[in-house]
C-alpha positions, 0 to 999 in steps of 0.5 A: 473007759471013764469017759464013755459012762453015762453020768446018770447010770454011772455017777462020777465018785469025785463029782461034787453032788448038785442040789436038788432042784425043786419043781412047782406042781401044776396049778401052783404060784411063785408069789404069795397066795391072794386072799381068793386063793384055794383053799378058803381061809377066813380072815383074810379078807381085808378092808378097802385101801384108798388109791394113791396117785403120784403128784401131777398125776392125770385124771383117773380115767386117763392112763396112770403110771402105775397102770398094768396090763398083767392079769395076774393081779387079780388073783383068780381063786375058786372064790369070788366074782370070777368062774374057776379057771386061767386068766386068758386077757393079756394087752393083746385081748383083741387077737383072734383065738383069745378067749375072755372068762364068762360068767353070768355077770359079765364078759370081760375082754380089756384090762383098765389100762387099755380102757384108760388108754381108749378114754385118752384116744378119744379124748385127742382133739384130732380133727380140732388139731386138723381145723387149727393147722388149716385155719392157720394155713389158710389165713397164711395164704390168703396173706401171701396171696393178697400180698402178692395181689398188691405187689402185682397191681404195684408193678402194672400201676407202675408200668401204666404209670411209664407207658403213660409217660412214654405216650406223653412223650410220643404225644407231644412229639406229634403234636409238634410234627402236627403243627409244623405241616398244618403251617407248611401246608397253610404257606404252601396254600399260599405260595400256591394262590401266589402261583395262580395269581401269577398265572393270571397276571402273566395273561396281561403281558402275554394280551399286550405283546399280542396286542401290539403284534395285531396293532402292527399288523394293520400298518400300511403296506410301506410299514409292513417290516419286520422290525426289531419291535416286531421281533422282541414283539415276538420273542417276548410272546415266547417268553411269556409262553415259557413262563406260562409252561414253567408256572404250569408244571410247577402248579402241578407239582404243588398240587401233588405235593399239597396232595402228599402234605394233606395225606401225611398230616391225615396219618399224622393226625390219625396217629396222634388221634390214636395216640390221645385215645390211649392216653386217656384209656391208660390214665383211666385204668391208672385211676380206677381202684378195687373200689372203683365203680367202673370195673365190671366182669369181662371173661376171656380178656386175658389174652392176646387181641390178634391185631397186638403189636409189639413194643418194638414195631410200636416205637419204630411205628411212631418214629417212622411216622414222623420222620415220614411226615418230616421228609414230606414237609421238607421237600414241600419246602424245597418245592416251595422255594423253587415255586418262589424262585420261578415266580422271581426269575420269570417275572424278572426275565419277563421285565428285561424282555419288556425293557427291550421292547418298549425300547424297540416300541419307543418310534413306534405309535400305531398300537396307542390307542388300541391299548388305550380302549384296552385299558378302559375295558379293563376299567369297566370290568374292574368296576362290574368287579367291585359291584359283584364283591360289594352285592357278594359281602352283603350277602356274606353279611346276611348270611353271617347273620342267619349263622349267628341265629342257629348259634344262639339255638344250639347253644340255648339247646346245649345250655337247657341240656347241660344245666337242666337235666338232673343226676344221672339224665344229664348223659352224653346221649346221641342227641348230645353229641349231634348237638355238640356236632351242630355247635362244632359245624356251626362255629366252623361255618361262622369262621370260614365264613368270616375269613371269607368276608375278609377275603373279600373285602382284602379283594374290594380293597384291591379292586378300588386301589387298582380302579384308582390306579387305572383311572389315574393311569388312564388320565395320564396317558391320554394327556401323554398321548395328546403331547406325543401321542405315544399309544404303544408306550401307553400300554405298555406302562401296564406291563406287570412288575417282578414285585407284582408277580411275587406278591400276586 
């Protein structure tokens, strides 16, 4: 039953007595009494002591290492500047429900430590730090932005320079192709002129053969026989017709080929002009800088044009345009070979058949006088042609003098505008373009007229040479006629040779 007893009612005799605990009365403090503690005791008020702060302490308006947030240091008592009662401000002074001590002098809510902490918070340069950070960030971003822009501009300049080199490479190839096709057109035109001359020359042997046949129809009845001479004359006329047909067909092919050559030349020149214009633009863009006076705002240009092509298609187009032009030129060269072959082979066939006819007509004299009349008629036409050509040359000289006057006029105008207009007034206006176009046209006209004059003089020289040959042949044949009265031999002596066909 001993374990069931209450120690407070029935104390254990064997247990030592615990020390007696002492409790403080209501309102008592554990620390030393304050000078203002009740009751008032005279002589306890001490003089003020100078506060000593540790070395390196911040200013007195900022938090100090000795600050405390406890309210017990005030030592509230019945006497002094505070009303009697319990201090109720703490580090949680702003919490709702805490009542500060109030008297007629002040309303206390915060401690000195809290006041110093508030001063430190107020003096902390929050916006200034943000401004400094923002300044550093902006400067760093600006440096990176301009560095990247410089890199991009350098890359663009490098690509533009590479593009300019590519354009120059293709432009050079196109220029070579243009020169080749232009030379081919000129050569083909000369060969075409030879072919036309051969066609004109072909009229002479045909006329001679037909004249001989016509003369033989006037033979007397006993001589109206179909002999070898007449057979050869008929065969000669047929050969001339076949050669003329071949010449006409070849001339049609030449005309078609000439049109293809000119079309190819136009296409390749258009490509060349486009490349020149593009090269000028890219060179201008490559020479531009940030301080260029040509740069302007162009909104909406940073997009792909509707007619823009790919680089692969551009390279394909450049190579294809050159290849097409070369194919046309090679075809033209082959046609020129066929043309000269037709002229040479045709003239050789004409020569062989003419020799056969001349051999058959060795004993025929009925057509000799008719051929002499034909030669005299040709000489008369030749003299009239020479007179006409000389009149034409005089007219060309007078025209060239007029063109020179026009040329001096436009040069004077251009000189006045180029060197007399001041400053920005010296601009490329429509009048300047018109004067430049006029000067170009006058120069081309003068060159064309000079070329025409040269051609006319060459023709006149040929006519004079041909005139001498005609007069010499007529005199020779008249003498031969007086000797052996070989009229047909005199007529057929003017049959064109293969060299005349080739050099027509």
